[in-house]
N, C-alpha and C positions, 0 to 999 in steps of 0.2 A: 755266326757273330764274330766280330773282330774286337778284341779287348786289349787295352793298354793298361798295365799295372805299374804305378810308380813305386818302386821297391820290388816286392814280389819274391823275396827269398827268406823272409822271417815271419813267423807266427801268422798274423791275420793276412798279410799280403801273400804269403806262401799258400795258405789255405784257399784263397780266392783263385790263385793261379792253378793249383791242382784241380779244383772243382771245375774250372773253365775247360781245362784240358780233357777232363773226364766227359764233358759235354760235347767235345769235338770242336770247341772254339779255336780260332787262331789267336794266339796270345803273344804279345810283345811286352817286355819289361824294360824299364829304365832304372838302372841302379849303378852303384859305384864299382860293382864287380868284386866285392870283398867276399861274397858268399856264392856258392854254386847255385845256379838256377835249376829248377826241375827240368828234366829232359823234355824236349818238344817245344820249348819257347824260343822266340827270337829276341836276342838281347841287344840293347843299346846301352852303352856305358856313358854315364854322366853323373856329376856331383851337384845336386841342387843347392848345396851350401857354398859353393865356390863361384867366383865371378866367371861368367860364361859357361856355367855348368850345364846349361840346357842347349848348348850349341849343337851337340850331336843330335838332339831331338829336332832341332830346327832344320838341320841338314837332311834328316832322314824322313823324306816324304814319299808316300806311296799312294797309288790310286785307291780311292775309297776310304783311306785312313781308318778311323776306328768308330765302332758303334758306341763305345763307352770307355771312360777312363775311371780307374779305381785308385784312390789316393788315401793312404793311411798315415800321412805325415803328422807328427806330434810336436814339432819344434816351432820355429818362428813362422807365423802366418804368411810372411813375405814369400816363402818358398811356394806355398799353395797359390798365392796371388800371381806369381810369375808363371807358374806352370799352367794355371787355368787360362790366363790371358793368351798364352802362346797356343793353347789347344782349342780355344773357343770356336774357331772355324774349321777344326779338323776332326772333331769328335761329336757324337750325337748327344752324349750325356756325361755329366761329371758326378761321380759318386765319391763323396768324402766321408770317410769313416771317422766320425766325431766321437763325442763322449757325453754321457749324462752329467758330467761335471760342468757343462755349459749352463746349467740352471743355477739361479741365484740361491745361495745357501741361507737357510736350509729349506729345501722344497717340502711342501706338505705331503704327507703320506698319500699315495695314489696319484701323484702328479702325472699329468700327460704332457704332450708336446706344446701345449699352450702356456705352460708355467713360465714365470718371469725368468729372464736370462741374466747372466752376470753383466756387470758394467765394465767399461774400459777396454773393450776389444776393438781391434781395427784390422782390416784386411791386409794391409801392407806393413804391419808392425814387425819389429824384431821380437825375439823370444822374451817373454816376461814370466807369466804364471800359467800353469797348465790349463785352467778353465778359460782364461782369456785367449790363450794360444789356439785352443780348439774352436772356440767361437769365432776367432779371427779367420781360421781356415774355412769355416762355414760361410762367413761373409765374403771371402775371396771367391769361393766357388759360385755363389749366387750372383756376385757382381759380374763375373765373366760369362756365365752360361745362362743366367736368368733363372727365375723361380721354377719355370716349367721344365728346364733341362738339367736341374741339379737335384741330387738325392743326398740327404744328410742323415747318416746312419749314427744315431746317438747310442752307442753301445754302452753297456755297463761292465760288470765283471766278465772277462773272457777267460775261459779255461780250455784245455785240450792239448793234443800233441803239438810239439814245437813251442810250447809256452816259454817265453824268454823274460818273464817277470818273476818266476820262482814261487808262485802261490801254491798251486796244486803239486808241482814237483817237490816243494819243501815238505808238505804233509806226507807225501808218499815216501820220501827218503827218511823222514823222521820215523814214521810208523814201521818202515822196513827194518829199522834198527832194533825194534822190539822193546819189551819192558813196559813199565808204567808210562803212559802218555797223558800229559795234561790236555784234556778235552774241554774246550770252552762251552759252557752251557748257555741256555738250556738245551737239552738233547733235541727237542722238537723246534728249535729256532728256525723259522722259514728262511730259505735262501733264494736268491734270484741271480742268475748268471746266464751266459750263452756259451755253448760249445762253439769253438772257432769254426768248425766245419758247418754247423747250422747257420752261423753268421754268413759264411761264404755262400752257401746255397741260397739263402734268402736274398743276398745282394744280386746274384746272377738272375734269379727269378724276377726280381724287381726291375732289372735292366730289360729283360725280355718283355715285361708288361708295361714298360714306359712309366714307372712310378716316379714321383718327385716329391720334394718337400721333406720335412723332418719326421723321423721315426725313432721312438724309443725301441732299442733292439736288445732284448734279453728275454729270458724265459718268463712265463707268467709267474706272478707272486706265489711263493710256496712250491715251486717246481720240485724242490727237494728240501731237506733239512740238514742242519749241521750233523745230526746223528747219522743220517743216511749217507752223507758224504764220507764221514770218517769210517763208518762201518764198511763201506765199499773199499776204502783204502786198506783196511785190515784184511779183507777177503782177498783182494788182488795181490797184495804183497806176500800173503801166506805167512806173515810173521806171528810171533807170540805176543804182540802188543796188547796191552790191556788199557782200554780207554777209561781214564779217571775223570768223570764229568765234574766240572768245577763251576760253582756259581759265578755269575758276572762280577758281583761285588768283591769276591775273593781275588779275582784276576786283576781288577782295577786297583784294589788296595795294595797289591804287590807291585804296582807301578808298571805293569805290562801294557804295552801299547796295542790296542785293537788294530786289526787290518795289516799292520806291518810285522809286529812280533808274533802275532797269531793270524796268519793270512786268512782272508775270506771273512773271518769273524768280526762282527761289531756288536756291542751290547743291544739287547732287545729294547724296544721303546725309546730308542735314542734318535737324535737327528740323523746320525750316520746311518742307522739301519733304515730309516725312512728314505734316505737319499740313495743308498746302494742296493737295497733289497725291497723297495716299495714302489717301484714305478708302474704306471698303467701302460701296458703293452698291447692293449686291445687293437690298436690300429695295425700293428705289425702282424698280429695273429690273424686278423681279418684278411690281410694281404699276403698270407702264405707262410708265416713263420711256423716251423715245426721243430720241436726240441726233443732230442734223444734222451733216454734215461741217464741219470747220473752214473749208474754202474758202467755204462758203455764209455762215457767220457773218462772215468777213472781207469778202466781197464786199458783203453787205448793209450792213455798218457803213460801208464806204467810200462806197457810194452815198448813204447817209444824210448822211454828213459833207459830201459834195459838194453835195447838194441843200440843205443848211442854209445854205450860203454864208457861214458864220461859224465861229468856233472852237466846238468842242463845249462844251456847258454844263458847269459844275463845280458839284456840289452844295455848298450853303453849309456852311462848317465843315470841308470836306475840304482837306487839303494838296495842293499841286501835285505832280505826279509827273513823272519824266523826267530825263534826263541832260543836264547842261550841255554845250553843244558844245565848249567849251574843254577840259574834262576828257576828253570823248570823243576829241578829236583828240590829246591828250597820250598817252592809252593806245594809240591806233592808231599813233602815231609811234614809240612804243617797240617795236612789234611788227615794224616793217619794212614794206615795200611789198607783200609777197605776201599779207598778211592771213591767214597760216596760223595754225591753232590752236596755242597754246603747250602 
């Protein structure tokens, strides 16, 4: 198979490239050249955000072209629109890594791919808001390649090595510091996410099988819990961290923002939990999705962080996540020394 990845050096794009190389595929990447591509790829340099930024791709024509294109773009839909139109006659399938954020807020618990979508998206729009941008990218892919040759991967929470959003890396580095750790309860809160490598493997398998249309792409509901995730962080870091499980109302009353100040976590029985950890993924599971245990995701992410020797990279334009130590200590002090859940 011959694959073109638009990007291909960070997080999801990098995972797709590495998985394709492991399968023996021929891989070409188009990017700005700011990060080193994995060995074994053929690189074309171009900036999709600049006038004429696809000129190198236009000039670079080879017999056979590509069986598929994988695009993880998260900015203005116009970039997907221009890329997809250019490649419509040169690739067999267009895979756009979208987001479950394209569903109108707030989706019902257990929502599937037929749930209502956000309004106001356009295929050739400039950057506006993340949900509309991602849906605009979907519209652009379908407009250029048609419904039968476009695959829309509506991912949820993505974790794993090379993460550049700082969610799991923040928990790992915080727990590695040790001591009492504010652990957002309840302990058995079900979580739904996808390891970036499982995402990549599913995408490549879907290309091989000729799949099309939208797919919710994350683990089945309750694949792990908040307790299992944080316990795995304690084990892997080998720290003396003590998880102080704290009731949701205590966290919210302290003014702590779910998802951002306490990454991954949102309160149970909330609209956010239904949207982020309550999707129906039966279609993806039926069509080959397999999810590794949370312990493996945590262990491999920690090994990557240690091998990097520096702080985890943060994707440009993304806000920092994590809880200020002063606020954490204030909440923990109000709970008393036993760390029991309120």
